[in-house]
A tleap script that builds the chain and sets N, CA, C and O, in Angstrom:
source leaprc.protein.ff14SB
mol = sequence {
  NMET ARG LYS ILE TYR VAL GLY ASN LEU PRO
  PHE ASN THR ARG GLU GLU GLN LEU ARG GLN
  LEU PHE ALA PRO PHE GLY VAL HIE SER VAL
  GLN LEU ALA THR HIE GLY GLY ALA LEU PRO
  ARG GLY PHE GLY TYR VAL GLU ILE GLU ASP
  GLN ARG ALA ASP GLU ALA VAL SER ALA LEU
  ASN GLY TYR GLN LEU GLU GLY ARG ARG LEU
  MET VAL ASN LYS LEU ASP ARG ASP CARG
}
set mol.1.N position { 78.404 82.077 94.486 }
set mol.1.CA position { 78.670 83.431 94.923 }
set mol.1.C position { 80.147 83.591 95.273 }
set mol.1.O position { 80.822 82.638 95.662 }
set mol.2.N position { 80.620 84.811 95.124 }
set mol.2.CA position { 82.012 85.107 95.456 }
set mol.2.C position { 82.049 86.366 96.310 }
set mol.2.O position { 81.415 87.366 95.974 }
set mol.3.N position { 82.783 86.321 97.405 }
set mol.3.CA position { 82.916 87.470 98.295 }
set mol.3.C position { 84.130 88.280 97.870 }
set mol.3.O position { 85.207 87.737 97.624 }
set mol.4.N position { 83.935 89.583 97.789 }
set mol.4.CA position { 84.974 90.515 97.382 }
set mol.4.C position { 85.223 91.501 98.514 }
set mol.4.O position { 84.287 92.053 99.092 }
set mol.5.N position { 86.494 91.713 98.821 }
set mol.5.CA position { 86.913 92.692 99.824 }
set mol.5.C position { 87.026 94.053 99.152 }
set mol.5.O position { 87.580 94.167 98.059 }
set mol.6.N position { 86.504 95.078 99.804 }
set mol.6.CA position { 86.611 96.438 99.303 }
set mol.6.C position { 87.205 97.289 100.428 }
set mol.6.O position { 86.549 97.533 101.440 }
set mol.7.N position { 88.446 97.736 100.244 }
set mol.7.CA position { 89.135 98.497 101.275 }
set mol.7.C position { 89.423 99.923 100.879 }
set mol.7.O position { 89.231 100.315 99.728 }
set mol.8.N position { 89.886 100.696 101.841 }
set mol.8.CA position { 90.208 102.109 101.704 }
set mol.8.C position { 88.971 102.937 101.365 }
set mol.8.O position { 89.047 103.930 100.642 }
set mol.9.N position { 87.826 102.506 101.905 }
set mol.9.CA position { 86.580 103.238 101.698 }
set mol.9.C position { 86.574 104.522 102.527 }
set mol.9.O position { 87.099 104.546 103.640 }
set mol.10.N position { 85.984 105.581 101.989 }
set mol.10.CA position { 85.766 106.757 102.824 }
set mol.10.C position { 84.888 106.343 104.016 }
set mol.10.O position { 84.001 105.502 103.869 }
set mol.11.N position { 85.131 106.921 105.170 }
set mol.11.CA position { 84.410 106.507 106.367 }
set mol.11.C position { 82.926 106.842 106.346 }
set mol.11.O position { 82.165 106.317 107.159 }
set mol.12.N position { 82.507 107.700 105.438 }
set mol.12.CA position { 81.086 108.027 105.341 }
set mol.12.C position { 80.352 107.178 104.298 }
set mol.12.O position { 79.184 107.438 104.011 }
set mol.13.N position { 81.013 106.176 103.732 }
set mol.13.CA position { 80.394 105.308 102.733 }
set mol.13.C position { 79.248 104.527 103.366 }
set mol.13.O position { 79.370 104.028 104.484 }
set mol.14.N position { 78.149 104.426 102.652 }
set mol.14.CA position { 76.980 103.671 103.102 }
set mol.14.C position { 76.813 102.426 102.231 }
set mol.14.O position { 77.288 102.374 101.096 }
set mol.15.N position { 76.134 101.433 102.783 }
set mol.15.CA position { 75.934 100.177 102.046 }
set mol.15.C position { 75.266 100.414 100.707 }
set mol.15.O position { 75.641 99.787 99.716 }
set mol.16.N position { 74.294 101.295 100.651 }
set mol.16.CA position { 73.586 101.551 99.392 }
set mol.16.C position { 74.532 102.126 98.334 }
set mol.16.O position { 74.410 101.801 97.153 }
set mol.17.N position { 75.456 102.962 98.745 }
set mol.17.CA position { 76.434 103.539 97.817 }
set mol.17.C position { 77.326 102.440 97.231 }
set mol.17.O position { 77.607 102.436 96.032 }
set mol.18.N position { 77.764 101.518 98.074 }
set mol.18.CA position { 78.595 100.404 97.621 }
set mol.18.C position { 77.791 99.469 96.721 }
set mol.18.O position { 78.306 98.962 95.725 }
set mol.19.N position { 76.539 99.246 97.073 }
set mol.19.CA position { 75.647 98.405 96.256 }
set mol.19.C position { 75.494 98.996 94.856 }
set mol.19.O position { 75.530 98.263 93.868 }
set mol.20.N position { 75.327 100.296 94.765 }
set mol.20.CA position { 75.190 100.949 93.458 }
set mol.20.C position { 76.476 100.859 92.644 }
set mol.20.O position { 76.428 100.671 91.428 }
set mol.21.N position { 77.619 100.992 93.303 }
set mol.21.CA position { 78.903 100.917 92.617 }
set mol.21.C position { 79.109 99.547 91.983 }
set mol.21.O position { 79.628 99.444 90.872 }
set mol.22.N position { 78.703 98.496 92.691 }
set mol.22.CA position { 78.885 97.130 92.210 }
set mol.22.C position { 77.675 96.592 91.441 }
set mol.22.O position { 77.714 95.456 90.968 }
set mol.23.N position { 76.621 97.363 91.307 }
set mol.23.CA position { 75.386 96.920 90.656 }
set mol.23.C position { 75.599 96.308 89.264 }
set mol.23.O position { 74.947 95.314 88.946 }
set mol.24.N position { 76.486 96.860 88.419 }
set mol.24.CA position { 76.664 96.267 87.096 }
set mol.24.C position { 77.176 94.819 87.125 }
set mol.24.O position { 77.141 94.128 86.107 }
set mol.25.N position { 77.648 94.366 88.284 }
set mol.25.CA position { 78.221 93.030 88.392 }
set mol.25.C position { 77.311 92.057 89.130 }
set mol.25.O position { 77.716 90.931 89.419 }
set mol.26.N position { 76.094 92.474 89.436 }
set mol.26.CA position { 75.130 91.578 90.058 }
set mol.26.C position { 75.327 91.380 91.553 }
set mol.26.O position { 75.685 90.287 91.990 }
set mol.27.N position { 75.102 92.402 92.327 }
set mol.27.CA position { 75.296 92.354 93.781 }
set mol.27.C position { 74.231 91.493 94.445 }
set mol.27.O position { 73.041 91.611 94.153 }
set mol.28.N position { 74.691 90.614 95.357 }
set mol.28.CA position { 73.760 89.829 96.164 }
set mol.28.C position { 73.714 90.332 97.596 }
set mol.28.O position { 72.665 90.284 98.237 }
set mol.29.N position { 74.847 90.818 98.107 }
set mol.29.CA position { 74.852 91.380 99.462 }
set mol.29.C position { 76.020 92.346 99.617 }
set mol.29.O position { 77.019 92.273 98.902 }
set mol.30.N position { 75.857 93.255 100.577 }
set mol.30.CA position { 76.876 94.240 100.918 }
set mol.30.C position { 76.952 94.307 102.434 }
set mol.30.O position { 75.930 94.324 103.121 }
set mol.31.N position { 78.179 94.345 102.947 }
set mol.31.CA position { 78.359 94.449 104.392 }
set mol.31.C position { 79.554 95.365 104.663 }
set mol.31.O position { 80.662 95.106 104.194 }
set mol.32.N position { 79.320 96.431 105.418 }
set mol.32.CA position { 80.394 97.329 105.820 }
set mol.32.C position { 80.848 96.955 107.222 }
set mol.32.O position { 80.024 96.685 108.095 }
set mol.33.N position { 82.159 96.939 107.437 }
set mol.33.CA position { 82.715 96.617 108.750 }
set mol.33.C position { 82.641 97.848 109.644 }
set mol.33.O position { 82.901 98.970 109.210 }
set mol.34.N position { 82.276 97.610 110.914 }
set mol.34.CA position { 82.190 98.695 111.881 }
set mol.34.C position { 82.829 98.276 113.202 }
set mol.34.O position { 83.020 97.091 113.474 }
set mol.35.N position { 83.149 99.264 114.001 }
set mol.35.CA position { 83.616 99.036 115.374 }
set mol.35.C position { 82.368 98.988 116.250 }
set mol.35.O position { 81.677 99.996 116.393 }
set mol.36.N position { 82.081 97.864 116.819 }
set mol.36.CA position { 80.935 97.771 117.716 }
set mol.36.C position { 79.604 98.106 117.079 }
set mol.36.O position { 78.670 98.508 117.772 }
set mol.37.N position { 79.501 97.947 115.772 }
set mol.37.CA position { 78.251 98.207 115.074 }
set mol.37.C position { 77.953 99.675 114.806 }
set mol.37.O position { 76.874 100.005 114.314 }
set mol.38.N position { 78.891 100.557 115.120 }
set mol.38.CA position { 78.609 101.981 114.950 }
set mol.38.C position { 79.637 102.697 114.072 }
set mol.38.O position { 79.299 103.166 112.985 }
set mol.39.N position { 80.868 102.784 114.527 }
set mol.39.CA position { 81.887 103.528 113.790 }
set mol.39.C position { 82.424 102.728 112.607 }
set mol.39.O position { 82.827 101.577 112.773 }
set mol.40.N position { 82.433 103.324 111.415 }
set mol.40.CA position { 82.931 102.619 110.235 }
set mol.40.C position { 84.429 102.341 110.322 }
set mol.40.O position { 85.188 103.123 110.895 }
set mol.41.N position { 84.840 101.209 109.743 }
set mol.41.CA position { 86.249 100.816 109.763 }
set mol.41.C position { 86.954 101.063 108.431 }
set mol.41.O position { 88.166 100.868 108.343 }
set mol.42.N position { 86.232 101.486 107.394 }
set mol.42.CA position { 86.855 101.815 106.119 }
set mol.42.C position { 87.003 100.647 105.157 }
set mol.42.O position { 87.735 100.743 104.171 }
set mol.43.N position { 86.315 99.548 105.433 }
set mol.43.CA position { 86.307 98.433 104.491 }
set mol.43.C position { 84.993 97.680 104.594 }
set mol.43.O position { 84.210 97.865 105.526 }
set mol.44.N position { 84.779 96.825 103.606 }
set mol.44.CA position { 83.556 96.037 103.604 }
set mol.44.C position { 83.670 94.887 102.627 }
set mol.44.O position { 84.732 94.626 102.061 }
set mol.45.N position { 82.552 94.207 102.443 }
set mol.45.CA position { 82.504 93.032 101.574 }
set mol.45.C position { 81.279 93.114 100.682 }
set mol.45.O position { 80.209 93.558 101.097 }
set mol.46.N position { 81.462 92.673 99.447 }
set mol.46.CA position { 80.370 92.604 98.488 }
set mol.46.C position { 80.339 91.180 97.966 }
set mol.46.O position { 81.380 90.607 97.643 }
set mol.47.N position { 79.153 90.613 97.884 }
set mol.47.CA position { 79.014 89.262 97.353 }
set mol.47.C position { 78.338 89.343 95.990 }
set mol.47.O position { 77.253 89.908 95.849 }
set mol.48.N position { 79.004 88.762 94.983 }
set mol.48.CA position { 78.484 88.784 93.615 }
set mol.48.C position { 78.611 87.389 93.006 }
set mol.48.O position { 79.182 86.485 93.616 }
set mol.49.N position { 78.083 87.229 91.824 }
set mol.49.CA position { 78.185 85.959 91.100 }
set mol.49.C position { 79.645 85.647 90.783 }
set mol.49.O position { 80.419 86.545 90.449 }
set mol.50.N position { 80.021 84.362 90.889 }
set mol.50.CA position { 81.394 83.926 90.615 }
set mol.50.C position { 81.932 84.440 89.288 }
set mol.50.O position { 83.049 84.953 89.219 }
set mol.51.N position { 81.137 84.302 88.239 }
set mol.51.CA position { 81.622 84.612 86.894 }
set mol.51.C position { 81.855 86.107 86.678 }
set mol.51.O position { 82.504 86.483 85.702 }
set mol.52.N position { 81.346 86.965 87.557 }
set mol.52.CA position { 81.540 88.411 87.410 }
set mol.52.C position { 82.635 88.954 88.327 }
set mol.52.O position { 82.974 90.135 88.246 }
set mol.53.N position { 83.189 88.117 89.192 }
set mol.53.CA position { 84.154 88.569 90.202 }
set mol.53.C position { 85.408 89.176 89.585 }
set mol.53.O position { 85.819 90.269 89.976 }
set mol.54.N position { 86.018 88.489 88.632 }
set mol.54.CA position { 87.243 89.019 88.005 }
set mol.54.C position { 86.975 90.356 87.316 }
set mol.54.O position { 87.791 91.275 87.383 }
set mol.55.N position { 85.842 90.448 86.666 }
set mol.55.CA position { 85.473 91.679 85.967 }
set mol.55.C position { 85.288 92.832 86.968 }
set mol.55.O position { 85.732 93.952 86.714 }
set mol.56.N position { 84.641 92.560 88.084 }
set mol.56.CA position { 84.423 93.588 89.108 }
set mol.56.C position { 85.749 94.061 89.697 }
set mol.56.O position { 85.962 95.261 89.867 }
set mol.57.N position { 86.635 93.126 90.007 }
set mol.57.CA position { 87.937 93.485 90.564 }
set mol.57.C position { 88.719 94.333 89.567 }
set mol.57.O position { 89.286 95.359 89.942 }
set mol.58.N position { 88.755 93.920 88.315 }
set mol.58.CA position { 89.488 94.678 87.284 }
set mol.58.C position { 88.927 96.082 87.104 }
set mol.58.O position { 89.683 97.038 86.933 }
set mol.59.N position { 87.613 96.207 87.140 }
set mol.59.CA position { 86.978 97.497 86.895 }
set mol.59.C position { 87.081 98.450 88.084 }
set mol.59.O position { 87.175 99.662 87.893 }
set mol.60.N position { 87.066 97.919 89.308 }
set mol.60.CA position { 86.939 98.792 90.465 }
set mol.60.C position { 88.170 98.886 91.360 }
set mol.60.O position { 88.228 99.767 92.218 }
set mol.61.N position { 89.153 98.011 91.187 }
set mol.61.CA position { 90.378 98.143 91.966 }
set mol.61.C position { 91.094 99.419 91.523 }
set mol.61.O position { 91.429 99.563 90.347 }
set mol.62.N position { 91.329 100.334 92.443 }
set mol.62.CA position { 91.939 101.620 92.114 }
set mol.62.C position { 90.935 102.713 91.790 }
set mol.62.O position { 91.313 103.870 91.604 }
set mol.63.N position { 89.666 102.356 91.723 }
set mol.63.CA position { 88.613 103.338 91.458 }
set mol.63.C position { 88.623 104.408 92.548 }
set mol.63.O position { 88.746 104.087 93.730 }
set mol.64.N position { 88.494 105.664 92.163 }
set mol.64.CA position { 88.501 106.758 93.142 }
set mol.64.C position { 87.089 107.042 93.617 }
set mol.64.O position { 86.198 107.356 92.828 }
set mol.65.N position { 86.906 106.925 94.914 }
set mol.65.CA position { 85.635 107.240 95.543 }
set mol.65.C position { 85.903 108.324 96.582 }
set mol.65.O position { 86.561 108.080 97.593 }
set mol.66.N position { 85.395 109.501 96.326 }
set mol.66.CA position { 85.595 110.645 97.221 }
set mol.66.C position { 87.077 110.870 97.536 }
set mol.66.O position { 87.447 111.137 98.679 }
set mol.67.N position { 87.908 110.759 96.512 }
set mol.67.CA position { 89.333 111.036 96.648 }
set mol.67.C position { 90.170 109.891 97.199 }
set mol.67.O position { 91.371 110.058 97.410 }
set mol.68.N position { 89.564 108.731 97.436 }
set mol.68.CA position { 90.309 107.578 97.956 }
set mol.68.C position { 90.284 106.466 96.915 }
set mol.68.O position { 89.240 106.154 96.344 }
set mol.69.N position { 91.458 105.872 96.678 }
set mol.69.CA position { 91.552 104.759 95.721 }
set mol.69.C position { 91.149 103.465 96.419 }
set mol.69.O position { 91.762 103.058 97.406 }
set mol.70.N position { 90.120 102.832 95.896 }
set mol.70.CA position { 89.633 101.592 96.491 }
set mol.70.C position { 90.599 100.444 96.239 }
set mol.70.O position { 91.238 100.367 95.189 }
set mol.71.N position { 90.691 99.567 97.209 }
set mol.71.CA position { 91.430 98.306 97.065 }
set mol.71.C position { 90.376 97.211 96.978 }
set mol.71.O position { 89.642 96.975 97.937 }
set mol.72.N position { 90.300 96.547 95.838 }
set mol.72.CA position { 89.260 95.544 95.599 }
set mol.72.C position { 89.936 94.228 95.245 }
set mol.72.O position { 90.714 94.154 94.294 }
set mol.73.N position { 89.631 93.182 96.024 }
set mol.73.CA position { 90.240 91.867 95.823 }
set mol.73.C position { 89.224 90.764 96.080 }
set mol.73.O position { 88.322 90.910 96.905 }
set mol.74.N position { 89.384 89.669 95.368 }
set mol.74.CA position { 88.575 88.480 95.657 }
set mol.74.C position { 89.122 87.830 96.928 }
set mol.74.O position { 90.334 87.788 97.136 }
set mol.75.N position { 88.241 87.332 97.761 }
set mol.75.CA position { 88.658 86.604 98.949 }
set mol.75.C position { 88.830 85.136 98.606 }
set mol.75.O position { 88.180 84.619 97.697 }
set mol.76.N position { 89.706 84.471 99.335 }
set mol.76.CA position { 89.873 83.039 99.170 }
set mol.76.C position { 88.559 82.338 99.486 }
set mol.76.O position { 87.767 82.824 100.294 }
set mol.77.N position { 88.337 81.226 98.863 }
set mol.77.CA position { 87.100 80.469 99.047 }
set mol.77.C position { 86.887 80.006 100.486 }
set mol.77.O position { 85.743 79.877 100.922 }
set mol.78.N position { 87.944 79.759 101.220 }
set mol.78.CA position { 87.799 79.191 102.563 }
set mol.78.C position { 87.615 80.242 103.657 }
set mol.78.O position { 87.620 79.888 104.836 }
set mol.79.N position { 87.455 81.500 103.317 }
set mol.79.CA position { 87.229 82.542 104.328 }
set mol.79.C position { 85.771 82.676 104.626 }
set mol.79.O position { 85.383 83.502 105.453 }
savepdb mol mol.pdb
quit
């Protein structure tokens, strides 16, 4: 598995919406960052298969979601 950072998300983004966006790349988990478990922080993480990570980053980095360009990057293995 490979963890991917997804930043500059609209604050109303839900996990299911992110899961659907990454579905073509084989999503295993989605986690949105929040302040104290309530207020969204505008970023999250998606875990997908290693072999699809580069393809997901290439396809979705800069993708416009509700007028915001997503920042999508692979995380280092040791994080």
